[in-house]
N, C-alpha and C positions, 0 to 999 in steps of 0.2 A: 504494500500500500504506500503511495507517495507520501512523504512527510508533509505535515501541515494541513492535510485534508480533514474534513469533518469525520469524527469517529476515530482519528488516529490516537495512538497511545501517548505516553507522557510528553512527547514533544509537540503535539498537534495544537491547532488553534481553533478547532471546531467546537460546537456547543457542548459536546460530551467529552471533550479532552480533559485530561487531568491538569489541574492548575500547576503552574511553574513560575519561575522568576522570568521577567521580561528580558528579551535579548535584542540587541541592536548591532547592526553591521554598518560601519562607515568606510566608504571607499575613497581614498585620497591618492591619486596617481603619482604625484610628486616627481615629475621629471626634472624639475629645476627649482632651486630656492627653498624657502621655508614656509611660504604663504599657505599652501593647501594644508600642510600638516598642522600648523598653528591654529588655523581656523577649525579644523576637524577636532583638534584637542580641546579647544574652548567649548565646542558643542557637546563633545563626549562628557566632559567634566560637568557641564550644566545638567545633562540628562541624569547622571547618577546623583547629583545633588537633589533633584526633584523626585527621583525614583530610586532610593538607595539600594533596593534589591535588584536593580537592573544590571546586566552584564553588557558592556559595550566593547566591541573589537574593532580597532582601526586597521585597515589594510593600507600600507604605505610603502612607497618605493624610496623614501628618503634615507640617505645613509646616516643621518644624525638623529633618527627617530628615538634612539635609545638615550639621547642626551636630555630628554624632557621628562618631567614628572607628570604622572597621570593620577586622577582621583581613584579611590577605592571602587573597584568594579570595572575599571577600564584597563585594557591591555592592547597590544598591537601584534600584527603579523607583518613582517617585512618581506616584500617581494623583491626580486633582483632589480637593481636600479638601472635606469637608462639616462642618457645625457644627450643634450642637443649640441651638435657640432656647429662651428661658425657658418657653414654653408646651409644650415637649416635642417640637415638630416639628423637622425638619431643613431646612437650606437649603445651597446651594452656598457654600463659603467665600470664594472669590475670583471665580469666573466668573459672568457675567451670564446664567446658564442656570437653568431651573427644575430641581427636584430629579430628576425623571424623566430629563431629558437628562443631567444630571451622572452619575447612576447608570449610564445606558447607556454613557457614555464610559468610566467606570471599568471596567465589565464588559468592554468591548471590549479595553482595555489589558491587563487581567488575562489574558483568554483568549489574546490574541496573544503575550504574554510567555511563557505556559506552552507554547504551541504551538511557539515557536522554541527555547525552552530545553530542552524534552523532559526534565523532571525525573524522577529515579528515586524521589525522596521529596518529598512535599508536606506541609508542616506548617501547619496553620491555627490561628491564635490566637483562641480564645474563641468566635467566631461560626461555628457549623457550616455555615450557608448564606451567610455573608458579609453585608455591609451591604445590606439590602433584597433579599436573594437574589441579589446580583450574582455570587456565586461558583459558583452551581449549574451553569452551562454548562461551566465549567472543571473542576469535580469530575467531571462526566459524561465529559468528554473524557479526563481523566487516569486515571479508573478503567478506561476502555476501553483506554487505552494501556499499562496494567500498572503504573502508578506505585503506590507504597505511600502511602496517605492517612492522616494522623495529625491528630487534633484535640487541641490542647493547651489546657487550661483552668487558671485559677488555683485556689488552695486554697478560696476562697470566691467564689461567684457572687452569690447573693442569698438572702434567706429563701425557703423552698420555696413559700410562698403566692403569691409574685410571680414566681419563676422558672418554675414549671410553666406558668401561662397564657402567659407570654412565649414560652417555647420551643414551646408548642403553636401559637401564632399564627405563628411563624416556620417551622414545619415542621422544627424542629431534630432531634427524635427520629427522624422519618422519614429525615433525612439521615444520622444515626448508623447506622441499620440498613442503609441502602442503599449508603453510600459508604465509611465509615471502617473501616480495618483495626485501628487502635489509638486509644485515648483516654488521653492522658497528663494526670495531675492533678499540678500543680506544688506539692505540699504533702504532708502526712502524714495518714493516715486517722485517727490518734488525736487530731488537732487538729480536723478537720472533714471531713465527707463532702458535697461540693458538689452531688452529683446524687441525694442520698438521697430526695428527694420525687418524682422522676420514675419513671414506670412503664416502666422499660427492660426489654426482653427479656433473658433470662439470658445469651444468647450475646453481647449487647452489654456486659453487666456484666463478662463474662470478658475483654473487651478493655481494661478499665480498669487502669491501672498508676499507683500513687502513687510519684512519683519522689523526693520530698523537695523542699525549697526550692532555688532556683537560687543557688548561691554566686556572689558577685561579687568580682572581683579588682580591685586598683588599676590604673587605666590607666597607661601607660608614664610619662607626665609630666603635671604639673598643667596645666590649661587656662589658668589665670591666672598671670601672672608675679609679681604682688604681691597678697597678701591684706590685708584691713584690719588695722590695728595690733593690735586686741584679740585676734586669733588667735595672737599670740605667747605668750599664757598660756592658762590654762584658760578655756573658754567653752562655751556651749550653742549648738548649731546648730539653727536653726528653719527647717524646710523644708516646703513644701506641694506638692512635686512640680512639675507644670506651672503651678500657681498660679491656674488659672482659677476655682477654687472654694474658695480658701483664705483669703479676706479675713476671715472671722469668727475663725479661729484667730490670724491676725496681729494683729487688733485686740485679742484677749484677751491675747496675750503682751505687746504693747506697753503696754497699759493696766496690766498687772501691774508693769512696770518704772516706769511713770509714777507709780504709787501707792505702791510700796514701793522706796525708794532703797537698801535694805540687802540686796537679793538678791545673794548672794556671787558668782555666776557671771554674767559679761556675756553678751550674746546677739548672735549674727550671724544676720540674717534673709536668706534667699535667696528672692526673690520668685517666680521662675519666669517663663517666657516668655509665659504666657497671662494674666497679671494685667492688668487694665484700666489704662490710662494714668492715669485719674482716681484710682483707688485707690492706685496706686503713689505718685503725687504727694502724696496725703493722708498716707500712712504715712511718707514721707520727711520731710515737714515735722514730724511728731511725733518721729521718730527723731533729727532734728537737734538737738532740745532735750535729749537724753539723753546722758549721758557714758558709759554702759555698754551701749549698743545701737548697732549699725551694720548696714548692709545692702548687698547686691549684687544685681544684676538676675537673673543666670542663670549657671550653671556646668555645662557639658556633662560635665565630669569632677568632679562633686560628691563622688565617693568620696574624693578627697584631702582635702577639707574635713571629711568625716565622720571620716576617720582622725585628723585633728588635734583634732577636738572632744572635749571631756570627756564630753558627753552630747548626746542628740538629742531635739528636740520635733517631732513630725510628726503628720499626720492618719492615717497607717497604711495607705496604699495598698500594693499587693503589692510593687512594686519597692523602695520605701523600706524596707519590712519586711525584705526579703531583704538589703538593704545593712546594716541595723541588726544583723541576725544575723551576717552575714559579717564585719563589722568589729568585732563584739563590743562594742557600745556600750550603756550604760544608756539607756533610752528612755522618754519619756512620749508615749503615743499619745492623741491627742484626735480621735476619729473623727467624721466627718459621718454623718448618717443619712438624707440625701436626696441623690439620688433612690433610692439603694439602701442596704441595711443591711450591705453587704459589709464596710466598714471596721469597723463596730461589732461584727459577728460575729467578725472576725479578732482585734480587740483583746481581746474578752472571752475567747476561746479561748486566745490567747497569754498573757494575764494568768493564766489558770487554770494554765498550765504553768510559770509563773514566768519567762517570757521578757521581758516588758515590764510597765510600769505604765500604767494607763488613767485618764484624766480625762474623765468624761462631762459632757454639757451643752452641746456645741457647737450643737445645734439646739434649745436651750431656748426656750420661748414668749417672743416679743418680742425674741429675740436678746440678752438681757441675761446677761452673764457676770461673776461676782464676781472682780475682780482679785486679791483675797486668796487665793482658791482656786488660781489659777494660780501665784501667787508661792510658795505653800506647796508645790505640786507640783514646781516647778522646784528649790526648795531640796532636796527629797527625792532628787533625782537624784544628789547627791554621795555618798549612802550606799547607793544602789540597786545590787544585784548585776548583773553582766554576764550576757547571755543564756547564755553557755557554762557558767555555774555551775548552770544548770537541768538539765544532763546529759540531753538528749533524743536518743536514738539515731537516726542517719540524718537528722538535721535538715537538713543542707545537702548532701545527696548528689545533688541534682537533675541538675546538669550532668554529673557523672560517670556517673550512671545512663543519661542520654540518650546519652552517648558510647558506653557499653557496648552499648546496645540497637541503635544505628544502625550501628555499625562493620561488623557482618556484612552488613548490607544494602548499604552503600556499597562494601564489598570485592567483593560479588557483582556489583554494577553495573559496577565497573571491569573485571571479567572478562567482561562481557557475558552473565552468567548470570541466571536468574530470581531475584528476591529471596527469601531464605528466610522461613519463618514468623516471627511475632513471637517475640522472645527475652525478653519481659517476665518470664515465670516463671523462665527460666533465669538472669536477672540478679539474682535475689533474693539 
């Protein structure tokens, strides 16, 4: 008898099924950076806070997933990593396998994990079909088993001219129609509508819920026992997230401090785990000559540094943006525009609402950035208002909204009952 069907034994979800603890599977493909993993971790921790007897398994391809702490009831399964090459192609991160073999291995692990876990709820981050379609067999099996399937996407995906052909090529819209019960958009409709350019059927649009941004809380204790000396007073925190694409921003900030010795706020640079060794060495040599700049490699609990900081300079990825809002810090966003316009769109919309200040020019021709422009922008952070002063209703309701939507589903799963319909409208 297929698992999850009415009348199934201890693992089923039918009316006569034996009660059990709720189970959630979160898929986070993680081909680059930390964004997908950190978003999935925030959601997983929120789910076990509202439903303490739940078990949440995150499937991730991130090589640093083990560096993060998870709440009781949350664990992870790591699939072999893949990495994007400069020419846009992908390759296996560590294994000496061709890409097709690596994807086949990932697909098998994902399907096996879902088969054994028998999740009541499956949350997919960003990619409706998974990396290279690796999620499709699992979606088919979970749909047949009666699990509720949710696609979660960030507030901004890309400009419509690029997102539409990408999703057509991946069969993403067909997957939305065929598999997904709900689509969560982790943002606000008044800031941006990420799927506006897609020709979605009306019944799919009705499944969309804007949750608000995902509020971040401080971890229990700092990851580092000692921070650099300059953090004892006011300072600017400079972060590029994972660091794999942040060298232009770091160069611009460091050049500002090299050129203008009178910048009032010192800077702490956090490189991120994916910066190249050569770039890190080059930046450290320059920083060593400056009295008011210091650096650390990586902090898995960077929220504590953000809390201590006077202001933040960042590229404006989704997770960093959520942390800026949650910790209520004046922020200078310097977005990249390649290979996507996601950060630039978010920065422009957020600046329009008075949440952050934006400095354009990271992808200027020839990579030349005027140090005086950066120095002036950093100075301005001292007088910049906090995001909370923009008074945007529902701005950080995302996790609370997700808890409210999922609790009836997980309660029903515990009782061995069919999951009720979406409560997206009822949770307004």
